[in-house]
PDB file of N, CA, C and O in Angstrom, chain B, residues numbered from 101:
ATOM      1  N   MET B 101      13.244  -7.522  11.471  1.00  0.00           N
ATOM      2  CA  MET B 101      14.058  -7.563  12.672  1.00  0.00           C
ATOM      3  C   MET B 101      14.271  -9.026  13.043  1.00  0.00           C
ATOM      4  O   MET B 101      13.342  -9.833  13.013  1.00  0.00           O
ATOM      5  N   ASN B 102      15.497  -9.346  13.389  1.00  0.00           N
ATOM      6  CA  ASN B 102      15.781 -10.745  13.703  1.00  0.00           C
ATOM      7  C   ASN B 102      15.243 -11.120  15.099  1.00  0.00           C
ATOM      8  O   ASN B 102      15.120 -10.260  15.971  1.00  0.00           O
ATOM      9  N   PRO B 103      14.931 -12.380  15.294  1.00  0.00           N
ATOM     10  CA  PRO B 103      14.348 -12.832  16.565  1.00  0.00           C
ATOM     11  C   PRO B 103      15.239 -12.565  17.778  1.00  0.00           C
ATOM     12  O   PRO B 103      14.737 -12.268  18.863  1.00  0.00           O
ATOM     13  N   TYR B 104      16.545 -12.670  17.602  1.00  0.00           N
ATOM     14  CA  TYR B 104      17.457 -12.416  18.718  1.00  0.00           C
ATOM     15  C   TYR B 104      17.327 -10.974  19.208  1.00  0.00           C
ATOM     16  O   TYR B 104      17.271 -10.726  20.413  1.00  0.00           O
ATOM     17  N   LEU B 105      17.278 -10.034  18.279  1.00  0.00           N
ATOM     18  CA  LEU B 105      17.168  -8.621  18.630  1.00  0.00           C
ATOM     19  C   LEU B 105      15.824  -8.342  19.309  1.00  0.00           C
ATOM     20  O   LEU B 105      15.757  -7.582  20.275  1.00  0.00           O
ATOM     21  N   MET B 106      14.777  -8.949  18.808  1.00  0.00           N
ATOM     22  CA  MET B 106      13.452  -8.770  19.408  1.00  0.00           C
ATOM     23  C   MET B 106      13.440  -9.330  20.835  1.00  0.00           C
ATOM     24  O   MET B 106      12.910  -8.697  21.749  1.00  0.00           O
ATOM     25  N   ARG B 107      14.017 -10.501  21.018  1.00  0.00           N
ATOM     26  CA  ARG B 107      14.100 -11.112  22.352  1.00  0.00           C
ATOM     27  C   ARG B 107      14.908 -10.226  23.296  1.00  0.00           C
ATOM     28  O   ARG B 107      14.547 -10.044  24.459  1.00  0.00           O
ATOM     29  N   GLN B 108      15.995  -9.685  22.783  1.00  0.00           N
ATOM     30  CA  GLN B 108      16.851  -8.818  23.580  1.00  0.00           C
ATOM     31  C   GLN B 108      16.083  -7.562  24.017  1.00  0.00           C
ATOM     32  O   GLN B 108      16.190  -7.138  25.168  1.00  0.00           O
ATOM     33  N   LEU B 109      15.323  -6.981  23.114  1.00  0.00           N
ATOM     34  CA  LEU B 109      14.530  -5.794  23.430  1.00  0.00           C
ATOM     35  C   LEU B 109      13.528  -6.088  24.532  1.00  0.00           C
ATOM     36  O   LEU B 109      13.462  -5.352  25.517  1.00  0.00           O
ATOM     37  N   TRP B 110      12.745  -7.151  24.384  1.00  0.00           N
ATOM     38  CA  TRP B 110      11.706  -7.443  25.373  1.00  0.00           C
ATOM     39  C   TRP B 110      12.305  -7.886  26.699  1.00  0.00           C
ATOM     40  O   TRP B 110      11.703  -7.650  27.747  1.00  0.00           O
ATOM     41  N   SER B 111      13.449  -8.509  26.685  1.00  0.00           N
ATOM     42  CA  SER B 111      14.136  -8.851  27.942  1.00  0.00           C
ATOM     43  C   SER B 111      14.588  -7.574  28.656  1.00  0.00           C
ATOM     44  O   SER B 111      14.474  -7.462  29.877  1.00  0.00           O
ATOM     45  N   LEU B 112      15.093  -6.632  27.893  1.00  0.00           N
ATOM     46  CA  LEU B 112      15.503  -5.349  28.452  1.00  0.00           C
ATOM     47  C   LEU B 112      14.307  -4.630  29.066  1.00  0.00           C
ATOM     48  O   LEU B 112      14.405  -4.086  30.166  1.00  0.00           O
ATOM     49  N   ILE B 113      13.192  -4.627  28.367  1.00  0.00           N
ATOM     50  CA  ILE B 113      11.982  -3.974  28.882  1.00  0.00           C
ATOM     51  C   ILE B 113      11.546  -4.628  30.192  1.00  0.00           C
ATOM     52  O   ILE B 113      11.214  -3.938  31.156  1.00  0.00           O
ATOM     53  N   GLU B 114      11.547  -5.946  30.223  1.00  0.00           N
ATOM     54  CA  GLU B 114      11.152  -6.672  31.441  1.00  0.00           C
ATOM     55  C   GLU B 114      12.100  -6.401  32.602  1.00  0.00           C
ATOM     56  O   GLU B 114      11.669  -6.354  33.754  1.00  0.00           O
ATOM     57  N   ALA B 115      13.390  -6.223  32.310  1.00  0.00           N
ATOM     58  CA  ALA B 115      14.391  -6.034  33.366  1.00  0.00           C
ATOM     59  C   ALA B 115      14.508  -4.579  33.823  1.00  0.00           C
ATOM     60  O   ALA B 115      15.137  -4.300  34.843  1.00  0.00           O
ATOM     61  N   SER B 116      13.913  -3.666  33.085  1.00  0.00           N
ATOM     62  CA  SER B 116      14.047  -2.240  33.398  1.00  0.00           C
ATOM     63  C   SER B 116      13.067  -1.824  34.491  1.00  0.00           C
ATOM     64  O   SER B 116      11.997  -2.411  34.654  1.00  0.00           O
ATOM     65  N   HIS B 117      13.464  -0.802  35.226  1.00  0.00           N
ATOM     66  CA  HIS B 117      12.605  -0.273  36.278  1.00  0.00           C
ATOM     67  C   HIS B 117      11.346   0.343  35.679  1.00  0.00           C
ATOM     68  O   HIS B 117      11.408   1.115  34.723  1.00  0.00           O
ATOM     69  N   THR B 118      10.223  -0.008  36.252  1.00  0.00           N
ATOM     70  CA  THR B 118       8.935   0.496  35.780  1.00  0.00           C
ATOM     71  C   THR B 118       8.908   2.017  35.762  1.00  0.00           C
ATOM     72  O   THR B 118       8.445   2.626  34.797  1.00  0.00           O
ATOM     73  N   SER B 119       9.404   2.625  36.827  1.00  0.00           N
ATOM     74  CA  SER B 119       9.353   4.085  36.925  1.00  0.00           C
ATOM     75  C   SER B 119      10.117   4.754  35.780  1.00  0.00           C
ATOM     76  O   SER B 119       9.694   5.792  35.271  1.00  0.00           O
ATOM     77  N   LEU B 120      11.222   4.166  35.385  1.00  0.00           N
ATOM     78  CA  LEU B 120      11.989   4.735  34.279  1.00  0.00           C
ATOM     79  C   LEU B 120      11.206   4.636  32.970  1.00  0.00           C
ATOM     80  O   LEU B 120      11.091   5.615  32.233  1.00  0.00           O
ATOM     81  N   LEU B 121      10.680   3.470  32.694  1.00  0.00           N
ATOM     82  CA  LEU B 121       9.942   3.275  31.441  1.00  0.00           C
ATOM     83  C   LEU B 121       8.721   4.190  31.353  1.00  0.00           C
ATOM     84  O   LEU B 121       8.366   4.657  30.271  1.00  0.00           O
ATOM     85  N   LEU B 122       8.087   4.443  32.485  1.00  0.00           N
ATOM     86  CA  LEU B 122       6.889   5.275  32.480  1.00  0.00           C
ATOM     87  C   LEU B 122       7.199   6.767  32.534  1.00  0.00           C
ATOM     88  O   LEU B 122       6.360   7.586  32.160  1.00  0.00           O
ATOM     89  N   SER B 123       8.390   7.127  32.993  1.00  0.00           N
ATOM     90  CA  SER B 123       8.708   8.548  33.147  1.00  0.00           C
ATOM     91  C   SER B 123       9.264   9.194  31.879  1.00  0.00           C
ATOM     92  O   SER B 123       9.179  10.411  31.713  1.00  0.00           O
ATOM     93  N   LEU B 124       9.826   8.391  30.995  1.00  0.00           N
ATOM     94  CA  LEU B 124      10.409   8.942  29.767  1.00  0.00           C
ATOM     95  C   LEU B 124       9.322   9.255  28.743  1.00  0.00           C
ATOM     96  O   LEU B 124       8.342   8.519  28.621  1.00  0.00           O
ATOM     97  N   ASP B 125       9.505  10.365  28.001  1.00  0.00           N
ATOM     98  CA  ASP B 125       8.578  10.623  26.897  1.00  0.00           C
ATOM     99  C   ASP B 125       8.897   9.634  25.782  1.00  0.00           C
ATOM    100  O   ASP B 125       9.912   8.940  25.839  1.00  0.00           O
ATOM    101  N   ASP B 126       8.050   9.567  24.784  1.00  0.00           N
ATOM    102  CA  ASP B 126       8.179   8.554  23.733  1.00  0.00           C
ATOM    103  C   ASP B 126       9.549   8.583  23.053  1.00  0.00           C
ATOM    104  O   ASP B 126      10.189   7.543  22.898  1.00  0.00           O
ATOM    105  N   THR B 127       9.992   9.757  22.653  1.00  0.00           N
ATOM    106  CA  THR B 127      11.266   9.881  21.955  1.00  0.00           C
ATOM    107  C   THR B 127      12.423   9.443  22.846  1.00  0.00           C
ATOM    108  O   THR B 127      13.328   8.738  22.398  1.00  0.00           O
ATOM    109  N   SER B 128      12.390   9.858  24.096  1.00  0.00           N
ATOM    110  CA  SER B 128      13.460   9.491  25.030  1.00  0.00           C
ATOM    111  C   SER B 128      13.448   7.997  25.318  1.00  0.00           C
ATOM    112  O   SER B 128      14.508   7.388  25.468  1.00  0.00           O
ATOM    113  N   LEU B 129      12.275   7.406  25.397  1.00  0.00           N
ATOM    114  CA  LEU B 129      12.171   5.974  25.644  1.00  0.00           C
ATOM    115  C   LEU B 129      12.766   5.183  24.475  1.00  0.00           C
ATOM    116  O   LEU B 129      13.523   4.235  24.685  1.00  0.00           O
ATOM    117  N   VAL B 130      12.429   5.566  23.272  1.00  0.00           N
ATOM    118  CA  VAL B 130      12.976   4.895  22.083  1.00  0.00           C
ATOM    119  C   VAL B 130      14.501   5.009  22.089  1.00  0.00           C
ATOM    120  O   VAL B 130      15.201   4.015  21.895  1.00  0.00           O
ATOM    121  N   ARG B 131      15.008   6.211  22.309  1.00  0.00           N
ATOM    122  CA  ARG B 131      16.454   6.444  22.304  1.00  0.00           C
ATOM    123  C   ARG B 131      17.131   5.651  23.412  1.00  0.00           C
ATOM    124  O   ARG B 131      18.181   5.050  23.185  1.00  0.00           O
ATOM    125  N   TRP B 132      16.543   5.640  24.618  1.00  0.00           N
ATOM    126  CA  TRP B 132      17.133   4.925  25.750  1.00  0.00           C
ATOM    127  C   TRP B 132      17.223   3.429  25.455  1.00  0.00           C
ATOM    128  O   TRP B 132      18.254   2.808  25.713  1.00  0.00           O
ATOM    129  N   LEU B 133      16.155   2.852  24.919  1.00  0.00           N
ATOM    130  CA  LEU B 133      16.154   1.423  24.605  1.00  0.00           C
ATOM    131  C   LEU B 133      17.188   1.092  23.527  1.00  0.00           C
ATOM    132  O   LEU B 133      17.916   0.105  23.638  1.00  0.00           O
ATOM    133  N   ILE B 134      17.244   1.911  22.500  1.00  0.00           N
ATOM    134  CA  ILE B 134      18.226   1.673  21.427  1.00  0.00           C
ATOM    135  C   ILE B 134      19.647   1.821  21.961  1.00  0.00           C
ATOM    136  O   ILE B 134      20.525   1.029  21.617  1.00  0.00           O
ATOM    137  N   ASP B 135      19.876   2.822  22.792  1.00  0.00           N
ATOM    138  CA  ASP B 135      21.212   3.006  23.368  1.00  0.00           C
ATOM    139  C   ASP B 135      21.619   1.814  24.216  1.00  0.00           C
ATOM    140  O   ASP B 135      22.764   1.366  24.144  1.00  0.00           O
ATOM    141  N   ARG B 136      20.712   1.299  25.007  1.00  0.00           N
ATOM    142  CA  ARG B 136      21.010   0.140  25.860  1.00  0.00           C
ATOM    143  C   ARG B 136      21.336  -1.091  25.009  1.00  0.00           C
ATOM    144  O   ARG B 136      22.289  -1.814  25.299  1.00  0.00           O
ATOM    145  N   ILE B 137      20.558  -1.319  23.981  1.00  0.00           N
ATOM    146  CA  ILE B 137      20.812  -2.478  23.113  1.00  0.00           C
ATOM    147  C   ILE B 137      22.106  -2.279  22.334  1.00  0.00           C
ATOM    148  O   ILE B 137      22.872  -3.226  22.157  1.00  0.00           O
ATOM    149  N   SER B 138      22.355  -1.071  21.873  1.00  0.00           N
ATOM    150  CA  SER B 138      23.598  -0.780  21.150  1.00  0.00           C
ATOM    151  C   SER B 138      24.822  -0.994  22.030  1.00  0.00           C
ATOM    152  O   SER B 138      25.899  -1.320  21.529  1.00  0.00           O
ATOM    153  N   GLY B 139      24.665  -0.814  23.330  1.00  0.00           N
ATOM    154  CA  GLY B 139      25.763  -1.046  24.255  1.00  0.00           C
ATOM    155  C   GLY B 139      26.098  -2.519  24.395  1.00  0.00           C
ATOM    156  O   GLY B 139      27.222  -2.874  24.748  1.00  0.00           O
ATOM    157  N   GLU B 140      25.131  -3.371  24.120  1.00  0.00           N
ATOM    158  CA  GLU B 140      25.332  -4.812  24.234  1.00  0.00           C
ATOM    159  C   GLU B 140      25.758  -5.449  22.919  1.00  0.00           C
ATOM    160  O   GLU B 140      26.474  -6.450  22.911  1.00  0.00           O
ATOM    161  N   GLN B 141      25.323  -4.875  21.824  1.00  0.00           N
ATOM    162  CA  GLN B 141      25.698  -5.408  20.513  1.00  0.00           C
ATOM    163  C   GLN B 141      25.726  -4.274  19.510  1.00  0.00           C
ATOM    164  O   GLN B 141      25.028  -3.271  19.659  1.00  0.00           O
ATOM    165  N   SER B 142      26.523  -4.445  18.511  1.00  0.00           N
ATOM    166  CA  SER B 142      26.668  -3.458  17.455  1.00  0.00           C
ATOM    167  C   SER B 142      25.439  -3.480  16.548  1.00  0.00           C
ATOM    168  O   SER B 142      25.030  -4.538  16.069  1.00  0.00           O
ATOM    169  N   LEU B 143      24.863  -2.318  16.319  1.00  0.00           N
ATOM    170  CA  LEU B 143      23.735  -2.218  15.395  1.00  0.00           C
ATOM    171  C   LEU B 143      24.169  -1.395  14.191  1.00  0.00           C
ATOM    172  O   LEU B 143      24.736  -0.313  14.339  1.00  0.00           O
ATOM    173  N   ASN B 144      23.901  -1.911  13.015  1.00  0.00           N
ATOM    174  CA  ASN B 144      24.167  -1.092  11.837  1.00  0.00           C
ATOM    175  C   ASN B 144      23.001  -0.112  11.691  1.00  0.00           C
ATOM    176  O   ASN B 144      21.964  -0.299  12.328  1.00  0.00           O
ATOM    177  N   PRO B 145      23.149   0.921  10.869  1.00  0.00           N
ATOM    178  CA  PRO B 145      22.099   1.939  10.749  1.00  0.00           C
ATOM    179  C   PRO B 145      20.726   1.373  10.354  1.00  0.00           C
ATOM    180  O   PRO B 145      19.699   1.874  10.813  1.00  0.00           O
ATOM    181  N   ILE B 146      20.703   0.359   9.527  1.00  0.00           N
ATOM    182  CA  ILE B 146      19.426  -0.234   9.111  1.00  0.00           C
ATOM    183  C   ILE B 146      18.762  -0.940  10.287  1.00  0.00           C
ATOM    184  O   ILE B 146      17.555  -0.805  10.492  1.00  0.00           O
ATOM    185  N   GLU B 147      19.546  -1.695  11.062  1.00  0.00           N
ATOM    186  CA  GLU B 147      18.999  -2.372  12.243  1.00  0.00           C
ATOM    187  C   GLU B 147      18.491  -1.359  13.270  1.00  0.00           C
ATOM    188  O   GLU B 147      17.426  -1.546  13.858  1.00  0.00           O
ATOM    189  N   ALA B 148      19.256  -0.285  13.483  1.00  0.00           N
ATOM    190  CA  ALA B 148      18.852   0.746  14.434  1.00  0.00           C
ATOM    191  C   ALA B 148      17.557   1.409  13.991  1.00  0.00           C
ATOM    192  O   ALA B 148      16.683   1.674  14.816  1.00  0.00           O
ATOM    193  N   ASP B 149      17.428   1.676  12.706  1.00  0.00           N
ATOM    194  CA  ASP B 149      16.219   2.301  12.172  1.00  0.00           C
ATOM    195  C   ASP B 149      15.021   1.355  12.291  1.00  0.00           C
ATOM    196  O   ASP B 149      13.934   1.774  12.688  1.00  0.00           O
ATOM    197  N   THR B 150      15.218   0.100  11.954  1.00  0.00           N
ATOM    198  CA  THR B 150      14.156  -0.901  12.067  1.00  0.00           C
ATOM    199  C   THR B 150      13.722  -1.047  13.516  1.00  0.00           C
ATOM    200  O   THR B 150      12.528  -1.101  13.811  1.00  0.00           O
ATOM    201  N   LEU B 151      14.689  -1.111  14.416  1.00  0.00           N
ATOM    202  CA  LEU B 151      14.386  -1.228  15.840  1.00  0.00           C
ATOM    203  C   LEU B 151      13.635   0.000  16.341  1.00  0.00           C
ATOM    204  O   LEU B 151      12.683  -0.122  17.112  1.00  0.00           O
ATOM    205  N   SER B 152      14.055   1.166  15.911  1.00  0.00           N
ATOM    206  CA  SER B 152      13.379   2.409  16.299  1.00  0.00           C
ATOM    207  C   SER B 152      11.918   2.399  15.866  1.00  0.00           C
ATOM    208  O   SER B 152      11.036   2.740  16.654  1.00  0.00           O
ATOM    209  N   HIS B 153      11.659   2.014  14.632  1.00  0.00           N
ATOM    210  CA  HIS B 153      10.277   1.954  14.139  1.00  0.00           C
ATOM    211  C   HIS B 153       9.463   0.908  14.900  1.00  0.00           C
ATOM    212  O   HIS B 153       8.293   1.131  15.212  1.00  0.00           O
ATOM    213  N   TYR B 154      10.077  -0.215  15.193  1.00  0.00           N
ATOM    214  CA  TYR B 154       9.390  -1.271  15.944  1.00  0.00           C
ATOM    215  C   TYR B 154       9.012  -0.766  17.338  1.00  0.00           C
ATOM    216  O   TYR B 154       7.880  -0.949  17.785  1.00  0.00           O
ATOM    217  N   ILE B 155       9.962  -0.133  18.017  1.00  0.00           N
ATOM    218  CA  ILE B 155       9.689   0.382  19.364  1.00  0.00           C
ATOM    219  C   ILE B 155       8.590   1.441  19.315  1.00  0.00           C
ATOM    220  O   ILE B 155       7.675   1.428  20.139  1.00  0.00           O
ATOM    221  N   GLN B 156       8.678   2.353  18.355  1.00  0.00           N
ATOM    222  CA  GLN B 156       7.662   3.404  18.234  1.00  0.00           C
ATOM    223  C   GLN B 156       6.280   2.819  18.035  1.00  0.00           C
ATOM    224  O   GLN B 156       5.299   3.350  18.557  1.00  0.00           O
ATOM    225  N   SER B 157       6.191   1.733  17.289  1.00  0.00           N
ATOM    226  CA  SER B 157       4.888   1.120  17.031  1.00  0.00           C
ATOM    227  C   SER B 157       4.377   0.333  18.235  1.00  0.00           C
ATOM    228  O   SER B 157       3.208  -0.051  18.279  1.00  0.00           O
ATOM    229  N   ARG B 158       5.262   0.093  19.218  1.00  0.00           N
ATOM    230  CA  ARG B 158       4.883  -0.693  20.399  1.00  0.00           C
ATOM    231  C   ARG B 158       4.944   0.115  21.696  1.00  0.00           C
ATOM    232  O   ARG B 158       4.923  -0.466  22.781  1.00  0.00           O
ATOM    233  N   ILE B 159       5.021   1.442  21.602  1.00  0.00           N
ATOM    234  CA  ILE B 159       5.145   2.287  22.799  1.00  0.00           C
ATOM    235  C   ILE B 159       4.012   2.013  23.786  1.00  0.00           C
ATOM    236  O   ILE B 159       4.260   1.859  24.982  1.00  0.00           O
ATOM    237  N   SER B 160       2.794   1.952  23.306  1.00  0.00           N
ATOM    238  CA  SER B 160       1.659   1.706  24.215  1.00  0.00           C
ATOM    239  C   SER B 160       1.798   0.367  24.913  1.00  0.00           C
ATOM    240  O   SER B 160       1.561   0.267  26.116  1.00  0.00           O
ATOM    241  N   LEU B 161       2.177  -0.660  24.174  1.00  0.00           N
ATOM    242  CA  LEU B 161       2.363  -1.989  24.756  1.00  0.00           C
ATOM    243  C   LEU B 161       3.494  -1.981  25.783  1.00  0.00           C
ATOM    244  O   LEU B 161       3.370  -2.591  26.846  1.00  0.00           O
ATOM    245  N   ILE B 162       4.580  -1.306  25.478  1.00  0.00           N
ATOM    246  CA  ILE B 162       5.715  -1.214  26.409  1.00  0.00           C
ATOM    247  C   ILE B 162       5.256  -0.562  27.703  1.00  0.00           C
ATOM    248  O   ILE B 162       5.575  -1.040  28.791  1.00  0.00           O
ATOM    249  N   ARG B 163       4.514   0.523  27.587  1.00  0.00           N
ATOM    250  CA  ARG B 163       4.029   1.212  28.801  1.00  0.00           C
ATOM    251  C   ARG B 163       3.021   0.348  29.557  1.00  0.00           C
ATOM    252  O   ARG B 163       3.025   0.337  30.788  1.00  0.00           O
ATOM    253  N   ASP B 164       2.168  -0.367  28.851  1.00  0.00           N
ATOM    254  CA  ASP B 164       1.211  -1.270  29.511  1.00  0.00           C
ATOM    255  C   ASP B 164       1.931  -2.389  30.262  1.00  0.00           C
ATOM    256  O   ASP B 164       1.559  -2.724  31.387  1.00  0.00           O
ATOM    257  N   VAL B 165       2.960  -2.964  29.642  1.00  0.00           N
ATOM    258  CA  VAL B 165       3.742  -4.015  30.294  1.00  0.00           C
ATOM    259  C   VAL B 165       4.408  -3.461  31.552  1.00  0.00           C
ATOM    260  O   VAL B 165       4.386  -4.098  32.605  1.00  0.00           O
ATOM    261  N   ALA B 166       4.994  -2.282  31.437  1.00  0.00           N
ATOM    262  CA  ALA B 166       5.661  -1.661  32.594  1.00  0.00           C
ATOM    263  C   ALA B 166       4.654  -1.344  33.696  1.00  0.00           C
ATOM    264  O   ALA B 166       4.931  -1.557  34.876  1.00  0.00           O
ATOM    265  N   ASP B 167       3.504  -0.842  33.312  1.00  0.00           N
ATOM    266  CA  ASP B 167       2.483  -0.441  34.292  1.00  0.00           C
ATOM    267  C   ASP B 167       1.861  -1.642  34.998  1.00  0.00           C
ATOM    268  O   ASP B 167       1.399  -1.526  36.134  1.00  0.00           O
ATOM    269  N   SER B 168       1.847  -2.779  34.336  1.00  0.00           N
ATOM    270  CA  SER B 168       1.218  -3.973  34.917  1.00  0.00           C
ATOM    271  C   SER B 168       2.104  -4.661  35.956  1.00  0.00           C
ATOM    272  O   SER B 168       1.649  -5.560  36.663  1.00  0.00           O
ATOM    273  N   ARG B 169       3.369  -4.239  36.049  1.00  0.00           N
ATOM    274  CA  ARG B 169       4.266  -4.871  37.034  1.00  0.00           C
ATOM    275  C   ARG B 169       4.156  -4.243  38.380  1.00  0.00           C
ATOM    276  O   ARG B 169       4.842  -4.658  39.314  1.00  0.00           O
TER     277      ARG B 169
END
C-alpha cells in the first residue's frame, strides 16, 4: 500500500466521529472506510483489496484510537 493511501486512511479515521467508528461491525467498518476513500480517489481492484486487508488487520487499533478520543 502506498504511503499516500495509508495517510489518507488514518486521516479519515482521525476525522471520523468516534460513535460511528465504534458502532459499525467489522465488515461495515471496512466497507465504510473503503467507500469514503474511494469517493476521494479512484481505487483499482488490487488497491481496494489491499486496503481492505490492511483495515481488517488493524480493526482493533482503529477501535482503540476511536475509543481513546
